[in-house]
C-alpha positions as CSV (number, residue, x, y, z in Angstrom):
1,M,63.9,105.5,191.3
2,S,60.6,104.5,190.5
3,N,59.8,101.1,188.6
4,P,59.3,101.7,184.7
5,S,56.1,99.8,184.9
6,T,54.8,101.9,187.7
7,P,53.0,105.1,186.5
8,A,54.5,108.2,188.0
9,R,52.1,110.5,189.5
10,G,49.8,112.5,186.5
11,R,51.5,110.3,183.8
12,P,50.5,106.9,182.2
13,A,52.4,103.6,183.0
14,R,55.5,102.8,180.7
15,L,55.1,99.3,179.4
16,D,57.7,97.3,177.7
17,P,57.5,93.6,176.8
18,A,60.4,92.3,179.1
19,A,58.7,93.9,182.0
20,T,55.5,93.0,181.6
21,V,56.8,89.3,181.0
22,E,58.8,89.5,184.0
23,T,55.8,90.8,186.0
24,A,53.5,87.7,184.6
25,L,56.2,85.3,185.8
26,D,56.0,86.7,189.2
27,L,52.2,86.5,189.4
28,L,52.5,82.9,188.2
29,D,55.1,82.3,190.8
30,E,52.8,83.6,193.7
31,A,49.4,82.4,192.7
32,G,49.6,79.9,189.6
33,L,48.4,79.5,186.0
34,D,44.6,79.4,186.4
35,A,45.1,82.9,188.4
36,L,47.0,84.6,186.0
37,T,44.4,86.7,184.0
38,M,45.3,89.9,182.0
39,R,43.2,91.9,184.3
40,R,45.2,90.5,187.2
41,L,48.7,91.5,185.4
42,A,47.2,95.4,184.3
43,D,46.5,95.8,188.0
44,A,50.1,94.6,189.0
45,M,51.4,97.0,185.9
46,G,49.3,99.9,187.4
47,V,47.9,99.9,183.7
48,Q,44.6,99.4,182.1
49,A,43.9,95.9,180.6
50,G,43.7,97.7,177.2
51,A,47.4,98.5,177.2
52,L,48.7,95.1,177.5
53,Y,47.5,94.4,174.6
54,R,49.7,96.6,172.4
55,Y,52.3,93.7,172.7
56,F,50.3,90.6,173.4
57,A,47.2,90.7,171.6
58,T,46.1,87.4,173.1
59,K,46.8,85.7,176.4
60,Q,48.4,83.0,174.2
61,D,50.8,85.4,172.9
62,L,51.7,86.5,176.6
63,L,52.0,82.6,177.3
64,T,54.2,82.2,174.5
65,A,56.6,85.0,175.5
66,M,56.8,83.8,179.2
67,A,57.8,80.4,177.9
68,E,60.4,81.8,176.0
69,R,61.6,83.4,178.9
70,I,61.6,80.3,181.0
71,L,63.8,78.8,178.8
72,A,66.4,81.1,178.9
73,E,67.5,79.2,181.9
74,A,67.9,76.1,180.0
75,L,70.4,77.5,177.4
76,A,73.6,76.2,179.0
77,P,73.3,73.7,181.9
78,E,76.2,72.0,183.3
79,G,77.8,69.2,181.3
80,S,76.0,70.5,178.3
81,T,78.9,71.9,176.2
82,D,81.6,69.1,176.7
83,G,81.9,65.4,176.3
84,D,80.1,63.0,174.0
85,W,76.7,63.8,172.4
86,D,75.4,60.8,174.8
87,S,76.1,62.9,177.8
88,R,75.6,66.3,176.4
89,L,71.9,65.2,175.2
90,P,70.8,64.4,178.7
91,A,72.2,67.3,180.2
92,L,70.1,69.4,177.9
93,A,67.2,67.8,178.9
94,R,67.9,68.0,182.7
95,G,68.5,71.7,182.1
96,M,64.9,72.2,180.4
97,R,63.6,70.5,183.1
98,A,65.1,72.2,185.9
99,A,64.0,75.9,184.0
100,L,60.6,74.7,184.0
101,L,60.5,73.4,187.7
102,A,61.9,76.9,188.6
103,R,58.6,78.3,188.1
104,R,55.2,77.6,189.4
105,D,53.2,75.8,186.5
106,G,56.1,76.4,184.2
107,A,55.5,73.0,182.4
108,R,51.9,74.3,181.9
109,V,53.0,77.4,180.5
110,F,55.3,76.1,178.1
111,A,53.0,73.3,176.9
112,G,51.2,74.0,173.6
113,T,53.3,77.1,172.8
114,H,55.4,77.5,169.4
115,S,58.0,80.4,170.3
116,T,60.3,81.1,167.7
117,G,62.4,83.8,170.1
118,T,65.9,83.3,170.4
119,H,65.9,81.2,173.7
120,T,63.9,78.7,171.9
121,L,65.6,78.7,168.8
122,T,69.0,78.5,170.6
123,F,67.9,75.5,172.6
124,A,66.6,73.4,169.4
125,D,69.5,74.2,167.4
126,T,71.7,73.1,170.1
127,V,69.9,69.8,170.7
128,I,70.2,69.0,166.8
129,G,73.6,70.2,166.5
130,V,74.9,67.9,169.3
131,L,73.4,64.9,167.3
132,R,74.4,66.1,164.0
133,D,78.0,66.6,165.1
134,A,77.8,63.0,166.5
135,G,77.1,61.5,163.1
136,F,73.2,61.3,163.1
137,D,71.0,62.0,160.4
138,D,68.9,65.1,160.1
139,D,65.7,63.0,160.3
140,A,67.1,61.5,163.4
141,A,68.2,64.8,165.1
142,A,64.9,66.6,164.6
143,R,62.7,63.6,165.5
144,T,65.3,63.2,168.8
145,L,64.6,66.9,169.6
146,L,60.6,66.4,169.6
147,T,61.3,63.5,171.7
148,V,63.3,65.2,174.4
149,T,61.0,68.0,174.3
150,S,58.0,66.1,174.6
151,F,59.2,63.6,177.3
152,T,60.8,66.1,179.3
153,V,57.4,68.8,179.1
154,G,55.3,65.8,179.7
155,H,57.0,64.6,182.8
156,T,57.5,68.0,184.2
157,L,53.7,68.5,183.9
158,E,53.3,65.4,185.8
159,E,55.7,66.3,188.3
160,Q,54.7,69.5,189.0
161,A,51.1,68.7,189.4
162,A,52.1,66.2,191.9
163,L,54.0,68.9,193.8
164,G,51.6,71.4,193.9
165,H,48.4,69.5,194.7
166,H,49.6,66.1,196.4
167,N,52.1,66.9,198.5
168,G,54.9,65.1,196.3
169,A,53.0,62.4,195.9
170,P,51.3,61.0,192.4
171,A,48.0,62.4,191.9
172,D,45.2,59.8,193.1
173,A,48.0,57.5,194.8
174,N,45.7,56.3,197.6
175,R,42.8,55.4,195.2
176,L,45.7,53.5,193.3
177,R,46.6,51.7,196.0
178,E,42.7,50.6,196.9
179,A,42.2,49.8,193.5
180,V,45.1,47.2,193.3
181,A,44.6,45.9,196.8
182,D,40.5,45.2,195.9
183,E,40.9,43.8,192.6
184,G,44.1,41.9,192.8
185,Y,46.9,42.9,190.3
186,P,49.9,41.2,191.1
187,H,52.5,42.9,188.9
188,L,50.7,46.3,189.9
189,T,51.1,45.1,193.7
190,A,55.0,44.4,193.2
191,T,55.8,47.8,192.2
192,L,53.1,49.8,193.8
193,P,55.7,51.7,196.1
194,L,57.7,53.0,193.2
195,L,54.4,53.8,191.0
196,T,53.1,55.9,194.0
197,G,56.5,57.1,194.9
198,S,57.8,60.8,194.3
199,D,61.3,60.4,193.4
200,F,60.5,61.9,190.0
201,A,64.3,62.7,189.1
202,A,64.9,59.0,189.3
203,H,61.8,58.6,186.9
204,F,63.5,61.0,184.8
205,E,66.9,60.0,184.6
206,F,65.5,56.1,183.6
207,G,63.4,57.7,180.8
208,L,66.5,59.6,179.6
209,R,68.7,56.3,179.7
210,L,66.2,54.7,177.7
211,L,66.2,57.3,175.1
212,V,69.9,57.6,175.0
213,Q,70.2,53.6,174.6
214,G,67.7,53.8,171.7
215,L,69.8,56.4,170.0
216,R,73.0,54.1,170.5
217,D,71.0,51.2,169.1
218,L,70.0,53.2,166.1
219,R,73.2,54.5,165.5
220,Q,74.6,51.3,165.2
221,Q,72.0,50.1,162.7
222,G,72.6,53.0,160.6
């Protein structure tokens, strides 16, 4: 049986948005975001580049659809459906990070997109629901969603940049070491092993603990 996106002899290729997005994600994993162009995607689909614009008017529209598909993997991570809010919320953040890490440049694809697709809305609704059910008011719940998303995407952007281009070490780690040694910054020197390390999971968990503790304090004040 032929692939739906591969044209049969003498026929135009059959396209659909889902197959196009999956092919785009495969190309993303293969070559990275900078190499993903509409022309390259069209070649992989066996169609003229103009055919893609039937579903995606711009590359940004394609990236938004890709981000929506990536987030599908973050909807029900382990620990996100049972327990109290202060265990469910971190589980959702971990699920988002894992989904972004599962794709090369996943965080770069997601950053700046504003999908209103089912996966994105379900994730957002779940986070807000966890907090509202725990007694947080609507303002705190909405702001927490924005904070969790910004922290997770920003952290993963840096993590993927390091893993992709610096063998798992933070960017410019050697330059930082040299600068600190040359100029004599005692506090940076004391913490340099951690600052130039690559235990991104530990960094992420520390940030989550700070966020949850801040929410606990906010709850007590309110």
